[in-house]
SEDOVO-406515 format. One record per residue (C-alpha): residue in three letters; residue number from 1; x, y, z. Coordinates in nm, 4 decimals, m for minus. Example, Ala and Ser with C-alpha at 12.3 -4.5 7.8 and 13.67 -1.06 7.14 Angstrom:
BEGIN
+------+------+----------+----------+----------+
! resn ! resi !        x !        y !        z !
+------+------+----------+----------+----------+
!  ALA !    1 !   1.2300 !  m0.4500 !   0.7800 !
!  SER !    2 !   1.3670 !  m0.1060 !   0.7140 !
+------+------+----------+----------+----------+
//
This chain:
BEGIN
+------+------+----------+----------+----------+
! resn ! resi !        x !        y !        z !
+------+------+----------+----------+----------+
!  MET !    1 !   1.9567 !   2.4529 !   0.6918 !
!  SER !    2 !   2.1355 !   2.2061 !   0.4649 !
!  GLY !    3 !   1.8386 !   2.1472 !   0.2387 !
!  VAL !    4 !   1.8760 !   1.7706 !   0.2765 !
!  PRO !    5 !   1.5318 !   1.6084 !   0.3310 !
!  GLU !    6 !   1.4663 !   1.4168 !   0.6492 !
!  PRO !    7 !   1.4926 !   1.0370 !   0.6115 !
!  VAL !    8 !   1.1703 !   0.8415 !   0.5715 !
!  ARG !    9 !   1.0768 !   0.7042 !   0.9137 !
!  VAL !   10 !   1.0049 !   0.3310 !   0.9062 !
!  ALA !   11 !   0.8582 !   0.1022 !   1.1733 !
!  ILE !   12 !   0.8769 !  m0.2770 !   1.1510 !
!  VAL !   13 !   0.6027 !  m0.5017 !   1.2936 !
!  ASP !   14 !   0.6682 !  m0.8765 !   1.2771 !
!  ASP !   15 !   0.6569 !  m1.1559 !   1.5330 !
!  ASP !   16 !   0.9720 !  m1.3127 !   1.3845 !
!  GLU !   17 !   1.2783 !  m1.1456 !   1.5348 !
!  LEU !   18 !   1.5002 !  m1.2639 !   1.2503 !
!  VAL !   19 !   1.2707 !  m1.0969 !   0.9970 !
!  ARG !   20 !   1.2814 !  m0.7722 !   1.1949 !
!  ILE !   21 !   1.6602 !  m0.7870 !   1.2158 !
!  GLY !   22 !   1.6888 !  m0.8590 !   0.8431 !
!  LEU !   23 !   1.4580 !  m0.5772 !   0.7391 !
!  ALA !   24 !   1.6296 !  m0.3334 !   0.9743 !
!  ALA !   25 !   1.9677 !  m0.4297 !   0.8302 !
!  ILE !   26 !   1.8444 !  m0.3717 !   0.4744 !
!  ILE !   27 !   1.6933 !  m0.0334 !   0.5626 !
!  SER !   28 !   2.0115 !   0.0741 !   0.7432 !
!  THR !   29 !   2.1975 !   0.0650 !   0.4107 !
!  ALA !   30 !   1.9834 !   0.3471 !   0.2694 !
!  PRO !   31 !   2.0695 !   0.7024 !   0.3822 !
!  ASP !   32 !   1.7197 !   0.8262 !   0.2943 !
!  LEU !   33 !   1.5481 !   0.5726 !   0.5242 !
!  THR !   34 !   1.5692 !   0.5116 !   0.8977 !
!  VAL !   35 !   1.4133 !   0.2569 !   1.1342 !
!  VAL !   36 !   1.2452 !   0.4363 !   1.4239 !
!  GLY !   37 !   1.0896 !   0.1413 !   1.6050 !
!  GLU !   38 !   0.9892 !  m0.2240 !   1.6074 !
!  ALA !   39 !   0.7062 !  m0.4363 !   1.7448 !
!  ALA !   40 !   0.6457 !  m0.8102 !   1.7701 !
!  ASP !   41 !   0.2650 !  m0.8054 !   1.7644 !
!  GLY !   42 !  m0.0265 !  m0.5965 !   1.6453 !
!  ALA !   43 !  m0.1152 !  m0.5187 !   2.0054 !
!  GLU !   44 !   0.2042 !  m0.3155 !   2.0285 !
!  VAL !   45 !   0.1268 !  m0.1027 !   1.7218 !
!  PRO !   46 !  m0.0775 !   0.1823 !   1.8803 !
!  PRO !   47 !   0.1918 !   0.2786 !   2.1349 !
!  LEU !   48 !   0.4611 !   0.2254 !   1.8700 !
!  LEU !   49 !   0.2908 !   0.4706 !   1.6336 !
!  ALA !   50 !   0.2320 !   0.7248 !   1.9102 !
!  ARG !   51 !   0.5940 !   0.7056 !   2.0209 !
!  THR !   52 !   0.7743 !   0.6984 !   1.6844 !
!  ARG !   53 !   0.5348 !   0.8609 !   1.4329 !
!  PRO !   54 !   0.6605 !   0.6590 !   1.1335 !
!  ASP !   55 !   0.5921 !   0.7506 !   0.7722 !
!  VAL !   56 !   0.5784 !   0.3850 !   0.6661 !
!  VAL !   57 !   0.4998 !   0.0678 !   0.8617 !
!  LEU !   58 !   0.6156 !  m0.2732 !   0.7399 !
!  MET !   59 !   0.3327 !  m0.4877 !   0.8751 !
!  ASP !   60 !   0.3318 !  m0.8659 !   0.9037 !
!  VAL !   61 !  m0.0190 !  m1.0052 !   0.8525 !
!  ARG !   62 !  m0.0068 !  m1.3183 !   1.0662 !
!  MET !   63 !   0.0800 !  m1.2552 !   1.4319 !
!  PRO !   64 !  m0.0324 !  m1.4426 !   1.7452 !
!  ALA !   65 !  m0.2375 !  m1.1928 !   1.9491 !
!  ILE !   66 !  m0.3570 !  m0.9165 !   1.7156 !
!  ASP !   67 !  m0.2897 !  m0.9753 !   1.3475 !
!  GLY !   68 !  m0.1719 !  m0.7218 !   1.0940 !
!  LEU !   69 !  m0.5179 !  m0.6780 !   0.9462 !
!  GLN !   70 !  m0.6656 !  m0.5570 !   1.2761 !
!  ALA !   71 !  m0.3582 !  m0.3441 !   1.3424 !
!  THR !   72 !  m0.3828 !  m0.1867 !   0.9976 !
!  ARG !   73 !  m0.7500 !  m0.1020 !   1.0399 !
!  HIS !   74 !  m0.6873 !   0.0503 !   1.3824 !
!  ALA !   75 !  m0.3863 !   0.2537 !   1.2669 !
!  LEU !   76 !  m0.5676 !   0.4020 !   0.9689 !
!  ALA !   77 !  m0.8867 !   0.4724 !   1.1614 !
!  THR !   78 !  m0.7421 !   0.6291 !   1.4738 !
!  SER !   79 !  m0.4241 !   0.8125 !   1.3726 !
!  ALA !   80 !  m0.4479 !   1.1848 !   1.3021 !
!  ARG !   81 !  m0.1642 !   1.1380 !   1.0553 !
!  PRO !   82 !  m0.1839 !   0.7696 !   0.9610 !
!  PRO !   83 !   0.1295 !   0.6084 !   0.8248 !
!  ARG !   84 !   0.1445 !   0.4281 !   0.4956 !
!  ILE !   85 !   0.1086 !   0.0552 !   0.5565 !
!  LEU !   86 !   0.3144 !  m0.1917 !   0.3540 !
!  VAL !   87 !   0.2036 !  m0.5470 !   0.4272 !
!  VAL !   88 !   0.4858 !  m0.8005 !   0.4484 !
!  THR !   89 !   0.3805 !  m1.1570 !   0.3784 !
!  THR !   90 !   0.5147 !  m1.5013 !   0.2965 !
!  PHE !   91 !   0.2400 !  m1.5839 !   0.0473 !
!  GLU !   92 !   0.0940 !  m1.3291 !  m0.1926 !
!  ASN !   93 !  m0.2258 !  m1.5280 !  m0.2471 !
!  ASP !   94 !  m0.3440 !  m1.4740 !   0.1088 !
!  GLU !   95 !  m0.6902 !  m1.3650 !   0.2203 !
!  TYR !   96 !  m0.5302 !  m1.1629 !   0.4999 !
!  VAL !   97 !  m0.3282 !  m0.9665 !   0.2439 !
!  TYR !   98 !  m0.6361 !  m0.8922 !   0.0379 !
!  ALA !   99 !  m0.8332 !  m0.7833 !   0.3437 !
!  ALA !  100 !  m0.5477 !  m0.5528 !   0.4461 !
!  LEU !  101 !  m0.5413 !  m0.3941 !   0.1004 !
!  ARG !  102 !  m0.9165 !  m0.3416 !   0.1177 !
!  ALA !  103 !  m0.8719 !  m0.1882 !   0.4626 !
!  GLY !  104 !  m0.6317 !   0.0718 !   0.3257 !
!  ALA !  105 !  m0.2824 !  m0.0795 !   0.3108 !
!  SER !  106 !  m0.0808 !   0.0803 !   0.0306 !
!  GLY !  107 !   0.0570 !  m0.2461 !  m0.1017 !
!  PHE !  108 !   0.2299 !  m0.5662 !  m0.0063 !
!  LEU !  109 !   0.5808 !  m0.7045 !  m0.0126 !
!  LEU !  110 !   0.6911 !  m1.0672 !  m0.0109 !
!  LYS !  111 !   0.9377 !  m1.1711 !   0.2594 !
!  ARG !  112 !   1.1542 !  m1.3268 !  m0.0083 !
!  ALA !  113 !   1.1919 !  m0.9919 !  m0.1854 !
!  ARG !  114 !   1.5459 !  m0.8812 !  m0.2645 !
!  PRO !  115 !   1.6946 !  m0.5929 !  m0.0616 !
!  ALA !  116 !   1.6682 !  m0.3504 !  m0.3538 !
!  GLU !  117 !   1.2982 !  m0.4385 !  m0.3900 !
!  VAL !  118 !   1.2372 !  m0.3756 !  m0.0193 !
!  LEU !  119 !   1.3964 !  m0.0304 !  m0.0362 !
!  ALA !  120 !   1.2153 !   0.0584 !  m0.3577 !
!  ALA !  121 !   0.8797 !  m0.0486 !  m0.2107 !
!  ILE !  122 !   0.9274 !   0.1681 !   0.0980 !
!  ARG !  123 !   1.0165 !   0.4685 !  m0.1173 !
!  VAL !  124 !   0.7141 !   0.4167 !  m0.3437 !
!  VAL !  125 !   0.4593 !   0.4142 !  m0.0628 !
!  ALA !  126 !   0.6383 !   0.6915 !   0.1290 !
!  ALA !  127 !   0.5982 !   0.9108 !  m0.1795 !
!  GLY !  128 !   0.2218 !   0.8625 !  m0.1627 !
!  GLU !  129 !   0.1937 !   0.6049 !  m0.4381 !
!  SER !  130 !   0.0506 !   0.2546 !  m0.4108 !
!  LEU !  131 !   0.2616 !  m0.0538 !  m0.4647 !
!  LEU !  132 !   0.0534 !  m0.2426 !  m0.7174 !
!  PHE !  133 !   0.1167 !  m0.5825 !  m0.8693 !
!  PRO !  134 !  m0.1760 !  m0.5979 !  m1.1152 !
!  ALA !  135 !  m0.1621 !  m0.9751 !  m1.1719 !
!  ALA !  136 !  m0.1504 !  m1.0483 !  m0.7988 !
!  VAL !  137 !  m0.4304 !  m0.8026 !  m0.7170 !
!  ARG !  138 !  m0.6415 !  m0.9617 !  m0.9903 !
!  ARG !  139 !  m0.5869 !  m1.3098 !  m0.8452 !
!  LEU !  140 !  m0.6701 !  m1.1898 !  m0.4959 !
!  ALA !  141 !  m0.9861 !  m1.0141 !  m0.6152 !
!  THR !  142 !  m1.0958 !  m1.3257 !  m0.8018 !
!  ALA !  143 !  m1.0383 !  m1.5464 !  m0.4982 !
!  TYR !  144 !  m1.1668 !  m1.3254 !  m0.2178 !
!  GLY !  145 !  m1.3488 !  m1.0292 !  m0.3696 !
!  GLN !  146 !  m1.7037 !  m0.9262 !  m0.2960 !
!  ARG !  147 !  m1.8906 !  m0.8273 !  m0.6101 !
!  THR !  148 !  m1.9839 !  m0.4601 !  m0.6077 !
!  PRO !  149 !  m2.1507 !  m0.2432 !  m0.8734 !
!  PRO !  150 !  m1.9265 !  m0.0119 !  m1.0802 !
!  ALA !  151 !  m1.9281 !   0.3586 !  m1.0022 !
!  ASN !  152 !  m2.0782 !   0.6192 !  m1.2343 !
!  LEU !  153 !  m1.7505 !   0.7152 !  m1.3987 !
!  THR !  154 !  m1.7108 !   0.9381 !  m1.7010 !
!  GLU !  155 !  m1.5515 !   0.7886 !  m2.0107 !
!  ARG !  156 !  m1.2155 !   0.9505 !  m1.9341 !
!  GLU !  157 !  m1.2295 !   0.8505 !  m1.5654 !
!  ALA !  158 !  m1.3003 !   0.4925 !  m1.6722 !
!  GLU !  159 !  m0.9999 !   0.5037 !  m1.9030 !
!  VAL !  160 !  m0.7800 !   0.6344 !  m1.6213 !
!  LEU !  161 !  m0.9029 !   0.3581 !  m1.3883 !
!  ARG !  162 !  m0.8148 !   0.0903 !  m1.6430 !
!  LEU !  163 !  m0.4643 !   0.2321 !  m1.6720 !
!  MET !  164 !  m0.4363 !   0.2477 !  m1.2922 !
!  ALA !  165 !  m0.5253 !  m0.1227 !  m1.2899 !
!  GLU !  166 !  m0.2275 !  m0.1846 !  m1.5191 !
!  GLY !  167 !  m0.0078 !  m0.0349 !  m1.2490 !
!  LEU !  168 !   0.0749 !   0.2867 !  m1.4359 !
!  SER !  169 !   0.1819 !   0.5975 !  m1.2432 !
!  ASN !  170 !   0.0235 !   0.9384 !  m1.2988 !
!  ALA !  171 !   0.3112 !   1.0391 !  m1.5267 !
!  GLU !  172 !   0.2782 !   0.7198 !  m1.7301 !
!  ILE !  173 !  m0.0983 !   0.7660 !  m1.7618 !
!  ALA !  174 !  m0.0425 !   1.1250 !  m1.8761 !
!  GLY !  175 !   0.1964 !   1.0021 !  m2.1438 !
!  ARG !  176 !  m0.0456 !   0.7328 !  m2.2591 !
!  LEU !  177 !  m0.3397 !   0.9746 !  m2.2812 !
!  VAL !  178 !  m0.1315 !   1.2716 !  m2.4019 !
!  VAL !  179 !  m0.2557 !   1.5019 !  m2.1263 !
!  GLY !  180 !  m0.0900 !   1.6859 !  m1.8379 !
!  VAL !  181 !  m0.0023 !   1.5159 !  m1.5108 !
!  GLU !  182 !  m0.2227 !   1.7613 !  m1.3190 !
!  THR !  183 !  m0.5165 !   1.6595 !  m1.5386 !
!  VAL !  184 !  m0.4508 !   1.2959 !  m1.4545 !
!  LYS !  185 !  m0.4324 !   1.3801 !  m1.0829 !
!  THR !  186 !  m0.7751 !   1.5421 !  m1.1107 !
!  HIS !  187 !  m0.9209 !   1.2349 !  m1.2822 !
!  VAL !  188 !  m0.7613 !   1.0011 !  m1.0254 !
!  GLY !  189 !  m0.9078 !   1.2116 !  m0.7440 !
!  ASN !  190 !  m1.2522 !   1.1916 !  m0.9032 !
!  VAL !  191 !  m1.2207 !   0.8146 !  m0.9438 !
!  LEU !  192 !  m1.1226 !   0.7685 !  m0.5790 !
!  ALA !  193 !  m1.4105 !   0.9884 !  m0.4635 !
!  LYS !  194 !  m1.6705 !   0.8067 !  m0.6736 !
!  LEU !  195 !  m1.5456 !   0.4657 !  m0.5656 !
!  GLY !  196 !  m1.5155 !   0.5706 !  m0.2012 !
!  ALA !  197 !  m1.1542 !   0.4503 !  m0.2148 !
!  ARG !  198 !  m0.8773 !   0.5680 !   0.0164 !
!  ASP !  199 !  m0.6080 !   0.5280 !  m0.2478 !
!  ARG !  200 !  m0.5185 !   0.3721 !  m0.5834 !
!  THR !  201 !  m0.4929 !   0.0209 !  m0.4426 !
!  GLN !  202 !  m0.8504 !   0.0290 !  m0.3148 !
!  ALA !  203 !  m0.9689 !   0.1778 !  m0.6447 !
!  VAL !  204 !  m0.8081 !  m0.1018 !  m0.8458 !
!  ILE !  205 !  m0.9521 !  m0.3640 !  m0.6123 !
!  ALA !  206 !  m1.2986 !  m0.2122 !  m0.6581 !
!  ALA !  207 !  m1.2488 !  m0.2170 !  m1.0347 !
!  TYR !  208 !  m1.1692 !  m0.5886 !  m1.0366 !
!  GLU !  209 !  m1.4411 !  m0.6776 !  m0.7870 !
!  SER !  210 !  m1.7066 !  m0.5019 !  m0.9919 !
!  GLY !  211 !  m1.5967 !  m0.6705 !  m1.3118 !
!  PHE !  212 !  m1.5315 !  m0.3238 !  m1.4570 !
!  VAL !  213 !  m1.1729 !  m0.4258 !  m1.5258 !
!  THR !  214 !  m1.1152 !  m0.7849 !  m1.6363 !
!  PRO !  215 !  m0.8034 !  m0.9820 !  m1.7281 !
!  SER !  216 !  m0.6874 !  m0.9215 !  m2.0846 !
+------+------+----------+----------+----------+
//
């Protein structure tokens, strides 16, 4: 064995062939990423996932037959090993984007993003992190959120959630609080459990929707 990790497997779902070609071309420049399949509509996602078993799916939200929101919900609910979903959209202030994040997408990416940003986003979500843009999530929550009561968090858990809402990673939170990364991971896990959130993105959305975290 060479010890070289397997490339991150990426699937592209978009009804615009030019977008698919462009994204595939960008991904092909990165040796640690590989495109394993494409689809032009959400209806094609279940067989695509079964056939290619991607780690990350770049998912358009607006498609003619079955949109990306429905496809995201189905993929996360029915896959034994669900992929990480990265929503690709033209407009960040889009109710579809917000609904996809609430459904469990790990983040979103604008179609006008630069190639380096596309590659970085794929790597972030493939590593198990969430791609958060705090200002954008706040705007989406304000526009489309459903008010929910805050969870019964401890003082330290509440502090960790506020830092998560700033977009800080576990290592950055550990540095801010002067604690170990494993301690932060424990607090993050407790926050997700109490909020009933799949990941950090859903936790931050819940924080804004409840009014627990507000714009500074």
